[in-house]
C-alpha positions as CSV (number, residue, x, y, z in Angstrom):
1,M,96.4,75.1,120.9
2,S,93.6,77.0,119.2
3,Q,93.1,79.1,122.3
4,L,96.7,80.1,122.1
5,L,96.4,81.1,118.4
6,I,93.4,83.4,119.0
7,E,94.7,84.8,122.3
8,P,96.1,88.0,120.8
9,F,92.7,89.0,119.4
10,Q,91.4,89.3,123.0
11,F,93.3,92.6,123.3
12,E,92.0,95.8,121.8
13,F,95.5,97.1,121.1
14,F,96.3,94.0,119.0
15,R,93.0,94.2,117.0
16,N,93.8,97.9,116.3
17,G,97.3,97.0,115.3
18,V,96.2,94.2,113.0
19,M,93.7,96.5,111.2
20,A,96.3,99.3,110.9
21,A,99.0,96.9,109.7
22,V,96.8,95.3,107.0
23,L,95.7,98.8,105.7
24,A,99.2,100.2,105.9
25,G,100.7,97.2,104.2
26,A,98.2,97.4,101.3
27,L,98.8,101.1,101.0
28,C,102.6,100.7,100.8
29,G,102.1,97.9,98.3
30,L,99.9,100.1,96.0
31,I,102.1,103.2,96.1
32,G,105.3,101.1,96.0
33,V,104.5,99.9,92.5
34,Y,104.7,103.5,91.2
35,I,107.9,104.1,93.2
36,V,109.7,101.0,91.9
37,L,108.6,101.6,88.3
38,R,109.8,105.3,88.5
39,G,113.1,104.1,89.8
40,M,112.6,106.1,93.0
41,S,113.2,103.5,95.6
42,Y,115.5,105.9,97.5
43,I,112.8,108.5,97.9
44,G,110.7,106.3,100.2
45,H,113.7,105.9,102.5
46,G,114.5,109.6,102.4
47,L,111.0,111.0,102.8
48,S,110.4,108.7,105.8
49,H,113.4,110.4,107.5
50,A,112.1,113.8,106.5
51,I,108.7,113.0,108.0
52,F,110.3,111.8,111.2
53,G,111.7,115.4,111.5
54,G,108.3,116.8,110.9
55,A,106.7,114.5,113.5
56,V,109.2,115.7,116.1
57,V,108.6,119.3,115.2
58,A,104.8,118.7,115.5
59,Y,105.3,117.1,118.9
60,V,107.5,120.0,120.2
61,M,105.1,122.6,118.8
62,Q,102.1,120.7,120.1
63,W,100.5,120.5,116.6
64,N,98.4,117.7,115.3
65,F,100.8,114.8,114.5
66,Y,99.3,113.9,111.1
67,L,98.9,117.5,110.0
68,G,102.4,118.6,111.0
69,A,104.2,115.5,109.7
70,G,102.2,115.4,106.5
71,L,102.8,119.0,105.7
72,W,106.5,118.6,106.4
73,G,106.7,115.5,104.2
74,F,104.8,117.1,101.3
75,I,106.9,120.2,101.3
76,A,110.1,118.0,101.4
77,A,108.8,116.0,98.4
78,L,108.1,119.2,96.5
79,L,111.5,120.7,97.3
80,I,113.2,117.5,96.0
81,N,111.3,117.7,92.8
82,Q,111.9,121.4,92.3
83,T,115.6,121.2,93.2
84,A,116.1,118.3,90.8
85,R,114.2,120.1,88.0
86,K,115.6,123.6,88.3
87,T,119.2,123.1,89.3
88,E,122.1,121.0,88.2
89,I,121.7,118.8,91.3
90,N,120.5,115.4,90.5
91,A,117.5,113.8,92.3
92,D,119.5,111.4,94.5
93,A,121.6,114.3,95.8
94,A,118.5,116.5,96.4
95,I,116.9,113.6,98.3
96,G,120.1,113.1,100.4
97,V,120.4,116.8,101.3
98,I,116.8,117.7,102.1
99,T,115.8,114.5,103.9
100,T,118.9,114.0,106.0
101,A,118.7,117.7,107.1
102,S,115.0,117.1,108.1
103,F,116.0,113.9,110.0
104,A,118.8,115.9,111.7
105,V,116.3,118.5,112.9
106,G,114.3,115.7,114.5
107,V,117.3,114.2,116.2
108,A,118.4,117.6,117.5
109,L,115.0,118.3,118.9
110,I,114.9,114.9,120.6
111,S,118.2,115.6,122.3
112,R,116.9,118.9,123.4
113,Y,113.5,117.8,124.6
114,R,114.2,114.6,126.5
115,S,110.5,113.8,127.1
116,F,110.3,112.5,123.5
117,T,113.1,110.0,124.0
118,R,110.7,107.4,125.3
119,S,109.0,107.1,121.9
120,F,112.3,107.2,119.9
121,D,112.5,103.4,119.4
122,A,108.8,103.2,118.5
123,A,109.2,106.0,115.9
124,L,112.2,104.2,114.3
125,F,111.1,100.6,114.4
126,G,107.3,100.7,114.8
127,N,105.2,99.7,117.7
128,I,101.6,98.3,117.7
129,L,101.1,99.2,121.3
130,G,100.6,102.9,120.4
131,V,98.0,102.3,117.7
132,T,94.5,103.5,118.8
133,R,91.1,103.2,117.1
134,A,91.4,106.8,116.0
135,D,94.8,105.9,114.2
136,V,93.0,103.1,112.4
137,W,90.4,105.4,111.1
138,V,93.0,107.9,110.0
139,I,94.9,105.1,108.1
140,A,91.6,103.9,106.6
141,G,90.9,107.5,105.5
142,V,94.3,107.7,103.9
143,C,93.8,104.4,102.1
144,L,90.5,105.6,100.7
145,M,92.0,108.9,99.6
146,V,94.9,107.2,97.8
147,A,92.6,104.6,96.2
148,V,90.3,107.3,94.9
149,A,93.2,109.4,93.6
150,V,94.8,106.5,91.8
151,F,91.5,105.5,90.3
152,F,90.7,108.9,88.8
153,A,94.3,109.7,87.9
154,Y,95.2,106.2,86.8
155,R,96.1,107.1,83.2
156,Q,98.0,110.2,84.1
157,L,100.0,108.4,86.8
158,L,100.7,105.5,84.5
159,F,101.8,107.7,81.6
160,T,104.0,109.9,83.8
161,T,105.5,106.9,85.5
162,F,106.8,105.3,82.3
163,D,107.7,108.3,80.2
164,A,107.2,111.8,81.6
165,E,108.5,113.5,78.5
166,V,106.0,111.8,76.2
167,A,103.3,112.5,78.8
168,R,103.9,116.2,78.5
169,V,103.7,116.0,74.7
170,Y,100.2,114.4,75.0
171,G,99.1,117.3,77.3
172,I,99.4,115.7,80.7
173,R,100.4,118.3,83.3
174,T,103.3,116.4,84.7
175,P,104.2,119.0,87.5
176,W,100.7,118.6,88.8
177,I,100.9,114.8,88.7
178,D,104.2,114.9,90.4
179,A,102.7,117.1,93.1
180,L,99.8,114.7,93.5
181,F,102.2,111.7,93.7
182,A,104.2,113.6,96.4
183,L,101.1,114.2,98.4
184,L,100.0,110.5,98.1
185,L,103.5,109.3,99.1
186,A,103.7,111.6,102.1
187,A,100.2,110.5,103.2
188,T,101.2,106.8,102.8
189,L,104.4,107.3,104.8
190,I,102.6,109.0,107.7
191,A,99.9,106.3,107.8
192,A,102.6,103.6,108.0
193,L,105.0,105.3,110.3
194,Q,103.6,104.0,113.6
195,I,103.4,100.4,112.3
196,L,106.6,100.2,110.4
197,G,108.8,102.9,111.8
198,V,111.1,105.3,109.9
199,T,113.9,102.8,109.2
200,L,111.7,100.1,107.6
201,I,109.1,102.0,105.6
202,A,111.3,102.0,102.5
203,A,111.5,98.2,102.5
204,A,107.7,97.9,102.7
205,L,107.4,100.2,99.7
206,V,109.8,98.2,97.6
207,I,109.6,94.5,98.5
208,P,105.9,93.8,97.6
209,P,106.1,95.5,94.2
210,I,109.4,93.7,93.3
211,T,107.9,90.3,94.4
212,A,104.8,91.0,92.3
213,R,106.9,91.9,89.3
214,L,108.5,88.5,89.5
215,L,105.0,86.9,89.1
216,S,103.6,89.1,86.3
217,D,104.4,91.5,83.5
218,S,100.9,93.1,83.6
219,F,100.8,96.5,85.3
220,N,97.3,95.9,86.6
221,R,98.2,92.5,88.0
222,I,101.3,93.9,89.6
223,I,99.2,96.5,91.4
224,L,96.7,93.9,92.6
225,L,99.4,91.4,93.7
226,S,101.6,94.0,95.4
227,T,98.6,95.4,97.3
228,A,97.5,91.9,98.4
229,M,101.0,90.9,99.4
230,G,101.4,94.1,101.5
231,A,98.1,93.5,103.3
232,A,98.9,89.8,103.9
233,T,102.4,90.3,105.2
234,G,101.1,93.2,107.4
235,F,98.8,90.7,109.1
236,I,101.4,87.9,109.3
237,G,104.1,90.3,110.6
238,I,101.9,91.8,113.4
239,Y,100.7,88.3,114.4
240,L,104.2,87.0,114.7
241,S,105.4,90.1,116.5
242,Y,103.0,89.4,119.4
243,F,104.5,85.9,120.0
244,I,108.2,86.6,119.5
245,D,108.1,90.1,121.1
246,V,109.9,91.9,118.3
247,A,109.1,95.3,116.8
248,S,106.2,95.2,114.5
249,G,108.0,96.9,111.6
250,A,110.8,94.3,111.7
251,T,108.5,91.3,111.6
252,I,106.4,92.8,108.7
253,V,109.5,93.4,106.6
254,L,111.0,90.0,107.4
255,A,107.7,88.4,106.3
256,Q,107.9,90.4,103.1
257,A,111.5,89.4,102.6
258,S,110.7,85.7,103.2
259,L,107.9,85.9,100.7
260,F,110.3,87.5,98.2
261,V,112.8,84.7,98.6
262,I,110.2,82.0,98.2
263,V,108.8,83.6,95.0
264,L,112.3,84.3,93.6
265,T,113.3,80.6,94.3
266,I,110.1,79.2,92.7
267,T,110.4,81.5,89.6
268,A,114.1,80.7,89.2
269,L,113.3,76.9,89.3
270,Q,110.5,77.3,86.8
271,K,112.8,79.2,84.4
272,R,115.5,76.5,84.8
273,A,112.9,73.8,84.1
274,Q,111.7,75.7,81.0
275,R,115.2,76.0,79.7
276,R,115.9,72.3,80.2
277,L,112.6,71.5,78.3
278,V,113.7,73.8,75.4
279,H,117.1,72.2,75.3
280,T,115.5,68.7,75.3
281,H,113.3,69.6,72.4
282,V,116.1,71.2,70.5
283,G,118.4,68.3,71.1
């Protein structure tokens, strides 16, 4: 039995996949806190589709994948911010127009260059088989960059997240903070793309922070809990995907959703018990 449990770790592709999933899960959990508290859950879904378009363009033009997709995603995020700020178009509409257009570019190029079709499912749903040691180092580098940026810009990001107008009054350059956040988000999405796939990244950005929010009202604790949950479910999801032969992105998100249901059930039961206790004392 124990031999069966450790069997996956005999393969290098699985060890690479586990390390990448844990790092990507933690990264999504960290950035996801800011996304959820900003009320921007849809932007994670939208930008992942935009980055897919950039990834296909990078493939066709024979550019470096991370450079091409990252630049495309960063520009898309800036366009969304500028469109929402300087026109009468609201943010949701700007996200819908820009990101779906980018995704359509990717689909059009796939239909034109058939050689990319083999990787279409992997790009959409994630695939640990394609993760190399070089990819793991790239994801680790992105994690380090995001952690350092969040550490040094913690106050500015926090202030801008909760009240951008007041932040401007106190001298915080919110356009620069928005640009920094767009860069961090684009980097996070690219790092997680191969593990989670385009269609499931948004869930990985949203579920751990929401689950953490059920457990605490403290911003610092929410960040720590969300990051830890992202890493843990990344490991569990990849591990399960090996045995049940399901796309890695799907198993990771299902693990996160299961954890959310468990936490939601426990907290609901605790609140019900507290209400009963209060009624008992009042009565």
